[in-house]
C-alpha positions in Angstrom: 112.7 27.8 119.8 111.5 31.1 121.1 108.9 33.4 119.4 111.5 35.7 117.9 113.4 32.9 116.3 110.1 31.4 115.0 109.0 34.7 113.4 112.4 35.0 111.7 112.3 31.4 110.6 108.9 32.0 108.9 110.2 35.2 107.3 107.2 37.2 108.6 109.3 40.4 108.9 110.5 40.1 105.3 107.0 39.5 104.1 105.8 42.6 106.0 108.5 44.7 104.3 107.5 43.4 100.9 103.8 44.2 101.5 104.8 47.6 102.6 106.9 48.1 99.5 104.0 46.8 97.3 101.6 49.2 99.0 103.9 52.1 98.2 104.2 51.1 94.6 100.4 50.8 94.3 100.0 54.3 95.8 102.6 55.7 93.4 100.8 54.1 90.4 97.5 55.4 91.6 98.9 59.0 91.6 101.0 58.8 88.4 98.1 58.9 85.9 97.4 62.4 87.0 101.0 63.3 86.6 101.2 61.6 83.2 98.1 63.5 82.0 99.4 66.8 83.2 102.8 66.1 81.5 101.1 65.0 78.3 98.9 68.2 78.3 102.0 70.4 78.8 103.9 68.6 76.0 100.9 68.9 73.7 100.5 72.6 74.4 104.2 73.2 73.9 104.3 71.4 70.5 101.0 73.1 69.3 102.5 76.5 70.1 105.8 75.6 68.4 103.9 74.7 65.2 101.7 77.8 65.5 104.7 80.1 65.8 105.9 79.0 62.4 102.8 80.5 60.6 101.9 83.3 63.1 103.4 86.1 61.0 101.7 84.9 57.8 98.1 84.6 59.2 97.4 88.2 58.3 99.2 88.1 55.0 98.4 84.6 53.5 95.8 82.7 55.5 93.4 85.6 56.1 93.5 87.4 52.7 93.6 84.2 50.6 90.7 82.7 52.6 88.8 85.9 51.9 89.7 85.6 48.2 88.4 82.1 48.0 85.1 82.8 49.8 84.5 86.1 47.9 85.3 84.6 44.6 82.9 81.7 45.2 80.2 84.2 46.3 80.6 86.1 43.0 78.8 83.2 41.3 78.6 83.5 37.5 81.0 86.4 37.3 84.1 84.3 38.1 82.8 80.7 38.5 80.6 78.3 36.7 78.0 78.4 39.6 75.0 80.4 38.4 73.4 80.7 41.9 75.9 80.3 44.8 74.4 79.5 48.1 75.5 82.3 50.5 75.2 80.3 53.7 76.7 77.1 52.3 79.8 79.0 51.0 80.2 80.9 54.3 80.1 77.5 56.2 83.2 76.5 54.2 85.3 79.3 55.7 87.0 76.9 58.2 87.9 74.3 55.6 89.2 77.1 53.2 91.3 78.6 56.1 92.6 75.1 57.0 93.6 74.4 53.4 95.5 77.7 53.2 97.2 77.0 56.6 98.2 73.3 56.0 99.8 74.3 52.6 101.5 77.3 54.2 102.9 75.3 57.2 105.6 73.1 55.5 106.7 76.0 53.4 107.1 78.2 56.5 109.1 75.5 58.3 111.3 75.0 55.3 111.9 78.8 55.1 112.6 79.2 58.8 114.8 76.1 59.4 117.6 77.4 57.1 120.7 78.5 59.0 120.6 81.9 57.4 116.9 82.3 58.4 117.6 81.3 62.0 120.3 84.0 62.1 117.9 86.6 60.5 115.0 85.7 62.8 117.3 85.9 65.8 117.7 89.6 64.8 114.1 90.4 63.8 111.8 87.7 65.3 113.6 86.0 68.1 110.2 84.6 69.4 110.0 82.2 66.4 110.4 78.5 67.0 113.9 78.1 65.6 115.8 81.0 67.1 114.1 80.5 70.4 115.3 76.9 70.5 111.9 75.2 70.6 112.8 72.9 67.8 116.1 71.6 66.4 117.0 71.8 62.7 116.8 68.1 62.4 113.4 67.9 64.0 112.2 70.8 61.9 113.3 69.0 58.7 111.5 65.8 59.8 108.3 67.8 60.6 108.4 69.6 57.2 108.7 66.3 55.2 105.9 64.8 57.2 103.6 67.8 56.6 104.0 67.9 52.8 102.1 64.5 52.5 99.5 65.9 55.0 98.9 68.9 52.7 98.5 66.6 49.7 96.0 64.4 51.5 94.1 67.4 52.7 94.0 68.8 49.1 92.8 65.4 47.8 89.9 65.6 50.3 89.1 69.3 50.2 90.2 70.4 46.7 93.0 72.5 45.4 95.3 69.6 44.6 96.9 71.2 41.5 97.6 74.4 43.6 99.0 72.3 46.4 101.5 70.7 44.1 102.4 74.0 42.6 103.0 75.5 46.1 105.3 72.6 46.9 107.4 73.3 43.8 107.4 77.1 44.4 108.4 76.5 48.1 111.3 74.3 46.9 112.4 77.0 44.4 112.0 79.8 46.9 113.7 78.2 49.9 116.1 75.5 48.7 117.2 76.8 45.3 117.7 80.4 46.4 114.8 81.9 44.5 114.1 84.3 47.4 117.7 85.4 47.7 119.5 85.8 44.4 117.2 88.1 42.4 114.5 90.5 43.4 112.7 89.8 40.1 112.7 86.1 40.7 111.6 86.6 44.3 108.7 88.8 43.3 107.7 86.4 40.5 107.6 83.4 42.9 105.6 85.5 45.4 103.1 86.4 42.6 102.8 82.7 41.6 102.3 81.8 45.2 99.5 84.3 45.7 97.7 83.0 42.6 98.1 79.4 43.8 96.6 80.2 47.2 93.9 82.3 45.7 92.8 79.8 43.0 93.1 76.9 45.4 91.1 78.6 48.1 88.4 79.3 45.5 88.2 75.7 44.5 87.9 74.6 48.1 85.2 77.3 48.7 83.3 76.2 45.6 83.6 72.5 46.6 85.1 71.7 43.2 85.6 68.0 42.2 89.2 66.7 42.0 91.0 67.9 38.9 87.9 70.0 38.0 87.8 73.8 37.7 85.2 76.2 39.0 86.4 79.1 36.8 85.0 80.9 33.8 87.3 82.2 31.1 87.2 85.8 32.5 88.8 84.5 35.7 92.1 83.9 34.0 92.8 87.5 32.9 91.7 88.6 36.4 94.3 86.2 37.9 96.9 87.7 35.6 96.1 91.2 36.9 96.2 90.0 40.5 99.6 88.3 39.8 100.8 91.6 38.2 99.7 93.6 41.3 101.6 91.3 43.6 104.7 91.2 41.3 104.9 95.0 41.2 104.0 95.9 44.8 104.8 92.9 47.1 108.1 94.5 48.0 106.0 96.4 50.5 106.7 93.5 52.8 110.5 93.9 52.3 110.6 97.6 53.4 110.6 96.9 57.1 112.9 93.8 56.9 115.9 95.4 55.2 118.2 94.8 58.2 117.4 91.1 58.4 117.5 90.6 54.6 120.8 92.4 54.4 122.2 90.1 57.1 121.0 87.1 55.1 122.4 88.6 51.8 119.1 88.6 50.0 118.6 90.6 46.9 115.2 92.3 47.7 114.0 95.4 45.8 115.0 98.0 48.4 118.4 96.4 48.8 119.0 96.3 45.1 117.7 99.6 43.9 117.8 101.5 47.2 115.1 102.5 49.7 114.1 105.6 47.9 113.4 104.1 44.5 111.8 101.0 46.0 109.3 103.2 47.8 108.5 105.0 44.5 108.1 101.7 42.7 105.4 100.8 45.3 103.7 104.2 45.0 103.5 104.0 41.2 102.2 100.4 41.2 99.6 101.3 43.8 98.4 104.3 41.8 98.1 102.3 38.5 96.4 99.2 39.9 94.0 101.2 42.1 92.5 102.5 38.8 93.0 99.5 36.5 91.3 96.9 38.7 87.9 98.6 39.1 88.1 99.6 35.4 88.6 95.9 34.4 85.3 95.1 36.1 83.6 98.3 34.9 82.5 99.2 38.4 81.0 102.4 39.7 82.4 105.4 41.6 82.0 103.7 45.0 84.5 101.0 44.2 86.9 103.4 42.6 86.7 105.5 45.7 87.5 102.6 48.0 90.3 101.3 45.9 91.9 104.7 45.3 91.5 106.0 48.8 93.1 102.9 50.4 95.8 102.9 47.7 96.5 106.6 48.4 96.9 105.8 52.1 99.5 103.1 51.2 101.3 105.5 48.8 101.4 108.3 51.4 102.6 106.1 54.2 105.2 104.4 52.0 106.7 107.7 50.9 106.6 109.5 54.3 106.5 107.0 57.1 109.8 105.1 57.0 110.4 103.5 60.3 110.2 99.8 60.8 107.0 99.9 62.8 105.4 102.3 60.2 106.4 100.0 57.3 104.9 97.0 59.1 101.6 98.9 59.4 101.8 100.0 55.8 102.1 96.4 54.8 99.0 95.5 56.7 97.1 98.2 54.9 98.4 96.9 51.6 96.9 93.5 52.5 93.6 95.3 53.3 93.8 97.0 49.9 94.3 93.5 48.3 91.2 92.2 50.0 89.3 95.2 48.4 90.5 94.0 45.0 89.3 90.5 45.8 85.8 92.0 46.5 85.5 93.4 43.0 84.0 90.4 41.2 81.4 90.2 44.0 80.7 93.9 43.6 80.3 93.3 39.8 77.7 90.6 40.5 75.6 92.6 42.9 76.2 96.0 41.3 73.2 96.5 39.0 72.6 100.3 38.9 74.0 100.9 42.3 76.9 103.2 43.2 79.3 100.2 43.4 
């Protein structure tokens, strides 16, 4: 037997090939963790952005203002709450948890609102960057995500506070999105919006005050103030509908400007702003400084609503309306620190 036949008989060539194949696999496995990590980071970034886009439009209208309401109400101490001496720095340190509570309760509502076929069509017209019209998430996956986030909101509220308001928001979201509360009547739509604002506001205050489960941090005077805030929202929240008339019309919604007409809707906002800019500081018996802040900002909203009628102008007017709302939220705090000052 010659050497070649001996090598073939022992299978040395085959073994060499197998060792070479094994070495290639080891090299591949050594390199793959980096690829897997990069892929996982890209996937995580993609999904985080998808979730973020659901609530992006509402950060300045819900999360920001209602976080401010909770913190400012807690800081007002004995004016609105049962705390006679609120700790300024402790309450400010709770801003992240208050913002998170607002956001985690908003998120499943926003997904439910945006996953509806009519909403996808509307957003394709007005907000094509959102998760659903841009194709970042399917309707089935959006529904699954929504149902998984409602328990997350409840668990967060059990831990942070605001459980009653969380459950109220779930009911209001179901009414608004799934029972047509946002579509069939402008009165019902504004009423649900008002109840939603109050739920966020009172829940945020409970979280900011670190209230015990099922407890309440509010004094009796808080409830008529909440009624006033609810009335403010009910009579003027159509400010958000002025710039979205094309999309709402496409969806068949019965918003105030589409029911009574653009002209009368603008005057309804102007009248409401004029009334509440005076009523709110009067309720707290505040000084000329607060009247001036409320009435000047209110006058800006009135002027812009009646004279600036483009979509971009109406969007800016709605942002100023939100700023005016935050000024109203400051009034109990102003009452506490007022003394004989100009406030």
